[in-house]
C-alpha positions in Angstrom: -8.0 26.6 29.1 -6.1 23.9 27.3 -6.0 20.4 28.8 -2.8 19.1 30.2 -1.3 16.4 27.9 -1.2 12.9 29.4 2.2 11.2 29.3 2.6 8.4 26.7 3.0 4.9 28.0 6.7 4.9 27.0 7.3 7.8 29.3 6.3 5.8 32.3 8.6 2.8 31.6 11.7 2.4 33.7 15.1 1.8 32.0 15.0 -1.8 33.2 11.6 -2.4 31.5 12.8 -0.8 28.2 15.9 -3.1 28.3 13.6 -6.0 28.8 11.4 -4.9 25.8 14.5 -4.5 23.6 15.4 -8.2 24.3 12.1 -9.3 22.5 13.2 -7.4 19.4 14.1 -9.8 16.5 15.2 -7.0 14.1 16.0 -8.4 10.6 14.2 -11.6 11.4 10.9 -9.7 11.9 11.5 -7.9 8.6 11.9 -11.1 6.7 8.8 -12.6 8.4 6.7 -9.5 7.4 8.0 -9.6 3.8 7.1 -13.3 3.6 3.7 -12.6 5.2 2.7 -9.6 3.0 4.9 -10.1 -0.1 5.8 -13.7 -0.3 6.4 -13.6 -4.0 8.5 -10.4 -4.0 11.8 -12.2 -4.9 9.9 -13.9 -7.8 8.4 -10.6 -9.0 11.8 -9.1 -9.0 13.4 -12.0 -11.0 10.5 -11.9 -13.5 11.5 -8.3 -14.6 13.0 -7.9 -18.0 16.8 -8.2 -17.3 18.8 -5.6 -19.2 22.1 -7.4 -18.6 24.0 -9.7 -20.9 22.9 -13.1 -19.6 26.4 -14.6 -20.2 28.0 -12.5 -17.5 25.4 -12.6 -14.8 26.5 -13.6 -11.2 23.8 -12.0 -9.2 20.0 -12.4 -9.7 17.8 -9.3 -10.0 16.4 -10.0 -6.6 19.9 -10.1 -5.1 20.6 -6.6 -6.4 17.2 -4.9 -5.7 16.7 -6.4 -2.3 20.1 -5.2 -1.3 19.1 -1.7 -2.3 15.9 -2.0 -0.3 17.9 -3.0 2.8 20.3 -0.1 2.2 17.3 2.2 2.5 15.6 0.5 5.5 19.0 0.5 7.4 19.5 4.2 6.7 22.8 3.6 4.8 23.2 6.9 2.9 25.8 6.2 0.2 26.5 3.3 -2.2 30.1 3.1 -1.0 28.9 3.0 2.6 26.5 0.2 1.7 29.2 -1.9 0.3 31.5 -1.4 3.3 28.6 -1.9 5.9 27.1 -5.0 4.4 30.4 -6.8 4.0 29.7 -9.2 6.8 29.2 -12.9 6.7 26.0 -12.6 8.8 24.7 -10.2 6.1 25.5 -12.7 3.3 23.8 -15.6 5.2 20.7 -13.5 5.9 20.5 -12.3 2.4 20.7 -15.9 1.1 17.7 -16.7 3.3 15.8 -13.6 2.1 16.6 -14.0 -1.5 16.3 -17.7 -1.8 19.6 -17.6 -3.8 21.7 -20.4 -2.3 24.5 -19.6 -4.7 25.1 -16.2 -3.1 28.6 -16.2 -1.7 29.5 -12.4 -1.7 27.7 -9.1 -1.5 27.2 -7.4 -4.9 29.6 -4.5 -5.5 28.0 -1.1 -5.5 29.2 -0.4 -9.0 27.4 -3.7 -10.1 24.1 -2.4 -8.7 24.4 1.0 -10.3 25.4 -0.6 -13.7 22.2 -2.7 -13.4 20.0 0.3 -12.5 21.4 2.4 -15.3 19.9 -0.1 -17.8 16.8 -1.4 -16.0 13.5 0.1 -17.2 11.8 2.1 -14.3 8.5 0.7 -15.5 9.8 -2.8 -14.1 10.2 -1.6 -10.6 6.9 0.4 -10.8 5.1 -2.7 -11.8 6.6 -4.6 -8.8 5.4 -1.9 -6.5 1.9 -2.1 -8.1 1.9 -5.9 -7.2 2.9 -5.1 -3.6 0.2 -2.4 -3.3 -2.5 -4.7 -4.7 -1.4 -7.4 -2.2 -1.9 -5.0 0.6 -5.3 -3.6 -0.6 -6.6 -7.2 -0.6 -5.8 -7.3 3.2 -9.1 -6.7 4.9 -7.2 -5.3 8.0 -6.8 -1.9 6.0 -10.5 -1.6 5.1 -11.3 0.4 8.3 -9.2 3.3 7.1 -11.5 3.9 4.0 -13.2 7.3 3.9 -16.8 7.0 4.9 -16.3 3.3 4.9 -16.0 3.2 1.1 -13.2 5.2 -0.5 -9.5 4.6 -0.7 -7.8 8.0 -0.1 -5.0 8.9 -2.6 -3.0 12.1 -1.9 -1.0 13.6 -4.7 1.9 16.1 -4.4 5.2 17.1 -6.0 8.6 17.6 -4.6 12.1 18.5 -5.9 14.7 15.7 -5.7 18.1 16.9 -7.0 19.5 20.3 -7.9 22.4 21.3 -10.2 24.3 24.4 -11.1 24.7 23.2 -14.7 22.3 21.3 -17.0 22.6 17.6 -15.9 20.7 15.9 -18.7 18.0 16.5 -21.3 15.3 15.8 -18.7 16.3 18.6 -16.3 13.8 21.2 -15.3 15.0 24.8 -15.1 14.3 27.7 -12.8 15.8 31.2 -12.5 16.8 32.6 -9.2 18.0 36.1 -8.3 21.1 36.7 -6.2 23.0 39.8 -5.2 26.7 39.8 -6.2 28.9 42.8 -5.7 25.8 45.0 -4.9 24.1 44.0 -8.2 21.1 41.6 -8.8 22.3 38.6 -10.9 19.8 36.2 -12.4 21.1 32.6 -12.5 19.7 29.4 -14.0 19.3 26.4 -11.8 18.5 22.9 -13.0 16.6 20.3 -11.0 14.6 17.0 -11.1 11.2 16.8 -9.7 8.6 14.0 -9.0 4.9 13.9 -8.6 3.9 11.2 -6.1 0.5 9.5 -5.4 0.3 8.1 -1.9 -2.3 5.7 -0.6 -3.6 6.0 2.9 -3.8 2.4 4.3 -3.9 3.3 8.0 -3.3 6.4 10.2 0.5 5.4 10.4 0.8 3.8 6.9 0.8 6.0 3.9 2.6 4.3 1.1 3.8 5.1 -2.4 1.1 4.1 -5.0 2.5 5.6 -8.2 5.1 8.0 -9.4 5.4 10.4 -12.3 8.8 11.8 -13.0 8.3 15.4 -14.1 10.6 16.0 -17.1 11.4 19.0 -19.1 8.9 19.6 -22.0 10.6 22.9 -22.8 12.6 25.5 -20.8 9.8 28.0 -20.9 7.1 25.8 -19.2 6.0 27.0 -15.8 6.1 25.0 -12.6 2.4 24.8 -12.3 1.8 23.7 -15.9 4.5 21.1 -15.7 3.0 19.6 -12.5 -0.6 19.7 -13.7 0.4 17.9 -16.9 2.2 15.3 -14.9 -0.9 14.9 -12.7 -3.1 14.2 -15.7 -0.7 11.4 -16.9 -0.5 10.0 -13.3 -4.3 10.0 -12.9 -4.9 8.3 -16.2 -2.5 5.5 -15.3 -4.1 5.0 -11.9 -7.5 4.6 -13.6 -6.0 1.8 -15.8 -4.2 0.1 -12.9 -7.1 0.3 -10.4 -10.2 0.4 -12.4 -12.7 -0.9 -9.9 -11.4 0.8 -6.8 -13.6 3.5 -5.2 -11.1 6.4 -4.9 -11.1 9.8 -3.3 -8.3 12.0 -4.6 -6.8 14.7 -2.4 -4.4 17.5 -3.2 -3.5 21.1 -2.5 -5.0 24.1 -4.1 -3.0 23.6 -7.3 -5.2 20.6 -8.2 -8.5 22.5 -7.3 -9.1 23.1 -11.0 -11.9 22.0 -13.4 -9.5 19.8 -15.5 -8.6 17.6 -12.5 -12.3 17.5 -11.3 -13.4 16.5 -14.8 -10.9 13.6 -14.8 -12.2 12.5 -11.4 -15.8 12.7 -12.6 -14.9 10.7 -15.8 -13.5 7.8 -13.7 -16.2 8.0 -11.0 -13.8 9.2 -8.3 -14.5 11.5 -5.5 -12.2 14.4 -4.5 -11.3 16.6 -1.6 -9.1 19.5 -2.7 -7.8 22.5 -0.7 -9.7 25.7 -1.7 -8.1 29.1 -1.9 -9.7 32.3 -3.3 -6.7 32.9 -5.4 -7.2 29.6 -7.2 -11.0 29.4 -7.5 -12.1 33.1 -7.1 -15.7 32.7 -8.4 -16.4 29.8 -6.2 -15.0 31.5 -3.2 -17.1 34.6 -3.8 -20.2 32.5 -4.4 -19.6 30.6 -1.1 -19.2 33.8 0.8 -22.4 35.3 -0.8 -24.6 32.3 0.1 -23.0 32.1 3.7 -23.7 35.8 4.3 -27.4 35.2 3.2 -27.7 32.4 5.8 -27.5 29.5 3.4 -24.7 27.7 5.1 -25.1 24.9 7.6 -22.9 25.3 10.7 -21.8 22.8 13.4 -20.1 23.8 16.6 -17.8 21.8 18.8 -16.5 19.8 15.9 -13.0 18.3 15.0 -10.3 17.3 17.5 -9.9 21.0 18.7 -13.6 21.4 19.2 -13.8 24.1 16.6 -16.6 25.2 14.2 -17.5 23.6 10.9 -19.5 25.1 8.0 -20.7 23.7 4.6 -22.7 24.5 1.5 -23.5 21.9 -1.2 -23.5 22.7 -4.9 -21.9 26.1 -4.9 -21.1 25.4 -8.6 -24.7 26.2 -9.4 -24.4 29.8 -8.1 -20.9 30.2 -9.6 -21.9 28.9 -13.0 -19.3 26.1 -13.0 -19.7 22.7 -14.6 -18.0 20.5 -12.0 -19.6 19.7 -8.7 -18.3 21.9 -5.9 -19.6 21.2 -2.4 -17.6 23.5 -0.2 -16.8 23.4 3.6 -14.5 25.0 6.1 -13.2 24.5 9.6 -11.8 27.1 12.0 -10.7 27.2 15.6 -8.4 29.3 17.9 -5.5 28.4 20.1 -3.5 30.3 22.8 -4.5 32.2 25.8 -7.2 34.8 25.9 -5.0 37.8 25.2 -3.0 36.0 22.6 -5.5 34.1 20.4 -4.3 32.6 17.1 -6.8 31.7 14.4 -6.6 28.6 12.2 -8.9 28.2 9.1 -9.2 25.6 6.4 -11.4 25.3 3.4 -12.0 22.5 0.9 -13.9 21.6 -2.3 -15.4 18.1 -2.7 -18.0 16.2 -4.9 -19.1 14.3 -1.8 -22.5 15.4 -0.6 -21.9 17.1 2.8 -24.1 16.7 5.8 -23.9 17.2 9.6 -23.4 13.5 10.0 -20.2 13.2 7.8 -18.8 16.7 8.3 -16.4 15.7 11.2 -14.9 12.8 9.1 -14.6 15.0 6.1 -12.7 17.7 8.1 -10.4 15.0 9.4 -9.8 13.8 5.9 -9.2 17.2 4.4 -6.7 18.1 7.1 -5.0 14.7 6.5 -3.6 15.9 3.2 -0.5 17.1 4.9 0.4 13.4 5.6 2.0 13.1 2.1 4.3 15.9 3.1 5.0 15.2 6.8 4.8 11.4 6.8 5.8 11.1 3.1 8.4 13.5 1.6 9.6 15.1 4.8 10.4 11.7 6.4 12.0 10.6 3.2 14.2 13.8 2.8 15.0 14.4 6.5 14.5 10.9 8.0 16.2 7.7 7.2 16.2 7.6 3.4 17.7 11.0 2.4 16.1 10.8 -1.1 18.0 14.0 -2.2 21.3 12.1 -1.9 22.7 11.4 -5.5 23.4 7.6 -5.6 24.1 7.9 -9.4 24.4 10.8 -11.9 22.8 8.6 -14.6 19.2 9.9 -15.0 17.8 6.4 -15.5 19.6 5.1 -12.4 18.3 8.1 -10.4 14.7 7.1 -11.2 15.4 3.5 -10.2 17.1 4.4 -6.9 14.0 6.6 -6.2 11.6 3.6 -6.9 13.7 1.2 -4.7 13.3 3.8 -1.9 9.6 3.9 -2.3 9.4 0.0 -2.2 11.7 0.0 0.9 9.4 2.5 2.5 6.3 0.3 2.0 8.1 -2.5 3.9 9.6 -0.2 6.5 6.2 1.4 7.4 4.7 -2.0 7.9 7.7 -3.0 10.1 7.4 0.2 12.1 3.7 -0.4 12.6 4.5 -4.0 13.8 7.6 -3.2 15.8 7.3 -4.0 19.6 9.8 -1.3 20.4 7.8 1.3 18.6 4.6 0.3 20.3 6.0 -0.3 23.9 8.9 2.2 24.4 8.1 4.7 21.6 11.5 4.2 19.9 12.2 6.8 17.1 12.2 5.8 13.5 16.0 6.6 13.2 16.8 4.4 16.3 14.7 1.6 14.9 16.5 1.8 11.6 19.9 1.8 13.5 18.9 -1.3 15.5 17.8 -3.0 12.3 21.2 -2.4 10.8 22.8 -3.7 13.9 20.7 -6.8 13.7 21.4 -7.3 10.0 25.1 -7.1 10.6 25.4 -9.2 13.7 22.4 -11.6 14.0 23.2 -15.2 13.1 20.0 -16.7 11.7 19.0 -19.9 13.6 16.8 -22.8 12.9 14.2 -21.3 15.4 14.3 -18.0 13.3 13.7 -20.0 10.1 10.7 -21.7 11.7 9.4 -18.3 13.0 9.8 -16.8 9.4 8.1 -19.6 7.5 5.2 -20.6 9.8 1.8 -19.0 9.2 1.1 -16.3 11.7 -1.4 -13.5 12.3 0.3 -10.1 12.1 -1.1 -7.3 14.2 -0.3 -3.8 13.1 -1.0 -0.5 14.9 
């Protein structure tokens, strides 16, 4: 019999108490405080980027432009035109002047000005700023408790489509063929799209941030989806090894990455991995595991995992399978539903971490956590406040830069959501938190008390 779920704290609060909690919300002032606390040098990092514009005609600094794009995303403003209209308030200009440190800022930049700049800016510049932000967060000891087995930073990789076109958009477009029925006949149509491979860093249960991005571009029109994504993964992993050479890393990914080339890269860099296992991907390993398990060679643990299911593991299956790369395999299964309507759930993974009864519970939780890049990563960004599939520019270079600005904004937003009193006390949704942030940005007049709050040293407590 399933246990009855307890109500969350927010469900017990009266409307009066919720209104009282909302009065404590500082909105945009808290955002600026958190940016100063975690990324004090962010405006400086932005202004240090190689500026692609003609210096003789510059009115706005690079931090003016990029930070406006960051706030567009955090406030869930969907289009460039809406950003220009929504931010055209004196309070916005005054707040941005405080945030940017640009005392000469008198008007909001035009949307076309931002797009013109992003069409020419090298995406490597924004990627480098993100890297500085990530390293700043990694140095914060408050995130160390989320390391796997107390040692490894978890990095989850996955790909997703961004933009889709009926006709070829640019030389970088990927292509796929779809079959449709028209007038009773099957017709094959080409569709063009842009795709990205993302590496996300798990800092805390509610903070999964963008670590690096590889834009998957057309090598030739005959290349398959899997080949394209795997080649992009190799480039991404090599770059991560250069950017974070001394970090103990555990790589996670779906069954596509459960291949010896990826495992070999991990071994070469001294990384650990937890990869989803499917018989269709690693058939020999799967057969070897079943053969050993049927002979009684598997260790089993009952009442494990949050559902109280069953866990099982076998170390060094690669020896039986005749494979080179280490393959310690484990699985987890449980049932849900009433007695007459049972539904089975089962998961299986490959890792090069030595498995034991002591660490199996944590390894199962980590393995199942791979979905975070989809649910708390891409799904939130597509269907939540960012709408990353919206085309802010048709220029391929600007498209990349808009995407990177969204990832930078998401790092700040996740920290803000984890800090937010309203999220903690009344369980306010992400969309409502973003809406209140926009309202605060447009209407809040920054006072001397706010400036003192922003600039003084404080201890920040996140969820």
